[in-house]
C-alpha positions, 0 to 999 in steps of 0.5 A, a space after each residue: 383279496 387273496 382269501 389262501 393267506 386270511 385261511 392260512 392266518 385264521 389256522 394258525 390263530 386257531 393252532 395258537 389256543 390248543 396249543 395255549 388251552 392245551 398248555 394250561 390245563 396240562 399236568 406239566 405247568 409249573 403253578 396256578 398262576 402259569 396256568 391261568 396266564 396261559 389259560 388269560 393267552 387262548 381266551 385272547 386268541 380267542 376271541 382274536 380269530 373270531 374278529 378276524 372272522 368278521 373282518 373276513 366276512 366285512 371284506 368279502 362282502 364289500 362290493 366294489 368295481 373299477 367301474 365309472 359310478 356318478 349320481 344326480 346333486 342337489 339343489 342347492 350348494 353344500 360346503 365343504 369343512 373336513 376332508 381326512 383319510 383313514 387307513 382300514 383292514 379292509 380298505 383305506 378309507 377317504 371321508 369327506 365332510 359337508 354343511 348344506 345350504 339349504 336342504 341337508 343333502 351329499 352333493 351330488 359326485 362323477 368318479 372314474 380313474 383317469 390320466 395324467 396331468 392334471 391341471 387345477 384354474 380357471 383355465 388348466 393354466 396351473 399343473 398339479 402334481 400327480 403321484 402314482 400310478 394310477 388315479 381317480 378324479 372324484 368331483 362333488 357338484 353342487 360344491 364350495 369351501 367357501 361360502 358367499 351367502 355370509 355378506 363376505 367370502 368364507 373359507 369354510 374347509 381350512 384343510 389341506 390341499 394334500 391331505 396328509 396320512 401316512 400307513 394306508 394299503 393303496 392311496 399315495 396322494 388326495 389333493 384338492 383342486 381348485 374350486 371351479 367357477 362352475 360350481 364343481 370341487 375335485 380332488 385327484 387321488 393317487 394310487 400304487 395300483 388301479 383298484 376296485 374302490 367304492 362310495 357312499 353318501 350320507 346324510 347326518 340329520 342330527 350334525 345337519 352335515 352330509 358325508 361322502 365316503 370313498 372305499 379303496 379295496 385293500 
């Protein structure tokens, strides 16, 4: 991130606040209603300035890198139920939601930059599109989109294999690969360039689910 841009933005907002506040108190204000309107605008500008400062602090405090990240898998399989992309102020976020088949814990994961071509299928017989200039390969274990414990296979994830999104900072592709027979599940994340990233994995006991979120720094 270019801190100079954020500083200039805050300075510009501060000048707006000062200008509006001065205008609101100026004898040149046509009438009381006009003065109150300008005072309200100054108050809103002050609020936005404070929010911008908090946002910059949050962005600066996020610890990211371009290095491989890996965590150990839990004992029991987890079942994918949802996946979505959310562009936010400081990053692009991809969140995956799972339900447990045993103790409620998030899956283990491995995420690292990888080079195409990418393939899927038991024997790697199906090529996968590679939209982007840099690619993260994210693998969950043990994870599946199908519950085989219900007497017959039940698909728990009914979303698209290629996620839909818009207005992201760097993400160009989020593509699910076919689940592997070894109990792993992989996704390809296409970016316009290599960006620092981090991962957050939590278990939510209230909802009996776990979530893994990947943050791609703006």
